[in-house]
N, C-alpha and C positions, 0 to 999 in steps of 0.2 A: 599466163606468161610462162613460156617454156625455157627461156634463157635469161642470163643477166642483162643482155643487150636490150631485152624487151622492157626493162624497168627504168627507162631514162626520161620519160615524160608522161604527163596525163593530159588527155584531150577531152573536152566537153563540146559536143556538137549541138547547136541550137537549130530550130526549124526556121527561124527568120533572123534578119540582122539584129544584132545586139548593140552595135556601135555604128556611128556614121563614119564612112570611109574618109580618112584624112583628118579625123578629129580624135584619134585615140591618144589618151594622155601618156606622157613619157613614163611616169611612175604609176604603174597599173597595180591596183590591189582590189579586185572585185569583192565587195562586202558579202556577196551572196554565196561565195565558194568556201567550203570548209572540208578539211581532211583530218582524219583521226586514225592513228596518232599524228600529232602535229608535225609538219615538215616545213623547213625553211626553203624558200625558192623564189622564182620570178615568174610573172605572168606575161603573156603576150597574145595578141589576136592574130590569127591567120585568116585574112579576109575579114568579114564582118560577122561570121556565124560560128567560128571555131575558136574556143578559148584554150590556150595551151599553158600548162603549168610545168615548169622545169625545176626539179629539185636542185638545191644548191650543191648537193653531193649525192652519189649513188645511194639509192634506197637500200636499207638492210635486207638481206635475203631472208626467206622463210618468215615473212611478216605480212599479216593481213591489214589492208587499209580500207576505211570506209570514207566515201566522198559524198557530200551533200550539196545540192544547189537549192538555196532557199526559194520559197514561193515568191519572195519579194523581187526576184530577178525579173527585170522588165525589158522588153524589146524596144527598138526604136519606135515602133508603132504605138507603144504604150501598153500593149498587152503583156500580162504577167503569167507566170506558171500558176496553174490551178492548185497545185500541191507541191511540196518539196520533192525533188527528184534525187534518189540515192542509188548508189551502186558501190560495189566492193571489188577489190582485186587483191591477189596475193602474189608477192614476189617469189621467184623460184624456190621451191622446197628441196630438201635433200633427196636426191635420186641416185640410184646405183648406175654408174656409167660402164664399168668394166669389171670382169671377174677372171681371175687366173688361179692356177694351182700348181703345186709341185710336191714331190716327196723329198725331204731332206736327204742329201747324199745320193739321191736317185735310187734308193733301196725300196723294194716292193713292200717291205714290212714296216717302213717308217710312217708315222702318222702324217697324213696329208695336211699341207698348209694351204689355206684359201685366202687369196689376196683380193680385197674389194676396194675399188676406187669410186669415190662419189663426186658429184658435181660441185661440191663446196666443202668447207671445213666441217668436220663432225667430231664428236667425242667417241673414241673407240668403245669404251665401256657402255655408253648409252646405245650405240649401234648394236653391240653384241646382244643386248636384251631384246632386240627386234629381228634377229636372224635365227631361223630354225633350219634344221637339215634332217633328211631321212633318206634311206636307201630307196632307189626307184627300180621297180621290176622292169626287165627288158629281155629280149630273146637271147638264148644261148645255144649254140650248136656244139654238141659234144664232139671231141676229136675222134677221127676214125681209128679203129684198131682191128685189123683183119684177124681171123682165126690163126692164120700162119704167123702173123706178127705176135699175137698173144702167146702162141706156143714157143716161139723163138725167145721171147722175153722171159718166159717161165723157165726155159732151159738155162738161161744165164743167171737169173735170180728168181728163186721160187716165190719170193714175196712181191715180185714186180706187178702181177695182176691185181692183187689187193691194193697195192700202193697207187696204181694207176686209177682204179675205180674210186678210191677215196679222194684223189685229187680232182677227178671229174665231178664227183658229188659236191665237193667244197666249192668249186667254181660255179656249178649249177645253183647251189644254195645262195651264193653271193648275188647271182643274177636275178634270183627270185625274191630277194629280201625287200621288205618295205618297212623295216624297223627304223626307229628314230636314231639319229646320229648326234651325239653330244658335241658341242663346240665350246672352246675356251679361247680367250685372247692369247695369241702366240707371244711367248716371252722373248723368243729370238726368231729371226728369220733371215733370209738372204737379202741383206740390206744393200748389197752391191747391185743386184738386179732390181730390187724394189726399194728404192730409197725412201726413208721415212718422210712423210709430208702430212699436212693437216687434213687432207682429203682421203688418206689411206687408212684402211682398217685391215688388220691381218689376224685371221682366226686359224685355229688348228683343231683337228678332230681329236676328241678324247675317247671316241669309240673306235675299236679296230676296224679298218677299212681294207678288206682283202682285195686282191686282184680280181678283176671281172666285175667290180661293183660300179654302180652309178649312184651318185649322191646329188639329190635335188636340194638346192639352197633356196630359201624364200625370205625375202625382206618384206615385212608385213605392211609397209606403207605408213608407218608411224615413226619412222626414224627422225629424231630431232636434229636440228641444225645448231651449230654454235651461235648463229646470228639471230635466230628468232624461234618462236614456238609453233609456227604453222607447219603442218605436215601434209603430205600428198594424198594420203588415204588410198593410194593405188599400189597394191602389192606387186612385187617384181620377183621373178624366179629365174634360176639358172641351173642347168644340170651338168655336173662334172662327171665325165666318163674316165675313170682311172684306167690304168694299163690293163690289158687283157691277161688272163692266166697264161703261164708259159707252157704251151703245147706245140708239138710238131704236127702239121696237117698231112705230112707225107712227102714222098719223093716226086720229082717231075716225071720220072719214068720208073715203072716197076716190073716190066717184062720186055724181053727182046730189045734191051737198051744198047745203044751204040757204045762200044767199049772205048772208042776214041773221043767221046764227048763227055762233058761234065754232067753230073746228075745232082741238081740242087735239092736241098731239103727246105720245105716251106714251113716257117715258124710263124706263130701269131704275134710275137714281139721281137724286137731287135735283139740280136745276140752279139757278144764279143767273139770274133773269130778265133783269137788266140786261146781264150778260155774254153771255147767249145771244142777246139781241136784236141785239147788235152783229154777231154772226156769221150772223144769219138773212137770207136773201134770198128773196123770193117773186116768182115770175114768172107772168104770165098766159099760159098755153099753149093757150088755146082754139083748136081747129082752125078754119082758114079765115081767120085774121087774124094779123097780126104779133104776135110776142111782145112783152110790155112788163113792165118791172119795177114791182111794186106799191109804193105808198108805205107806209112803216112808221109805225105809231102807237106811242105810249109803252106799254111793257109794263105790264100790270095785276098788282098784287100780290094773291094769293089766300090 
């Protein structure tokens, strides 16, 4: 059974008629039908070969049931079962339906919050014991820096080259990491976006998660439900790709550019135009004349 709707009745199909059409008793209680754990409900025949048991109320989730049809069950012909017939079924177990994440305040250095939504009520502390996380290795393309660009940056700040190399290495290390990530239950989170509910579990990384990281979350398939003890035994996983490291990939044009056209800068993450404009300095370095700083205009919102 994959959904709650699947758990609304039990059908037993026989190979030959079990009742005479038109002679089915109004109050039906077949003595050969047993279900464990016991369930209150009503029986009816669909035709002469299908016995239907409808529980008086929805069956509890995450619960295994065993059904037995005794060997004493006899068909209209007088033939009986050679041996008891048994089968089992399990109502829907706890399964992860949706995963989301964010960094508090939108800051790159804030511990990521992971929001897990399940298909039924669960206990957050019990779920946390069955969720693991680790960094996942993935490709990383180092940002380009031409010799001329490196020389120019060094002229402005002698430490720029080393700082750039260190930042590239940190991003590359983050992309190559496969180390475990510790998780804890989040004490606070954005309850306006993610309203508390019985099917919601909110975890937070206790291990620093730098930009350019991927975090693989795994639910081990033994997450208990509040309703019953049955578990799916089917692991689920989800990979969170946090924001990329903040690098510029270059200009749209680097030579023989149209002076009457704009020349955009390609970044790997979104930037705030106002904040970036304050840090931007443009210098006219045309060969054969003295360098001069260009006048900045107000940034345009796109």
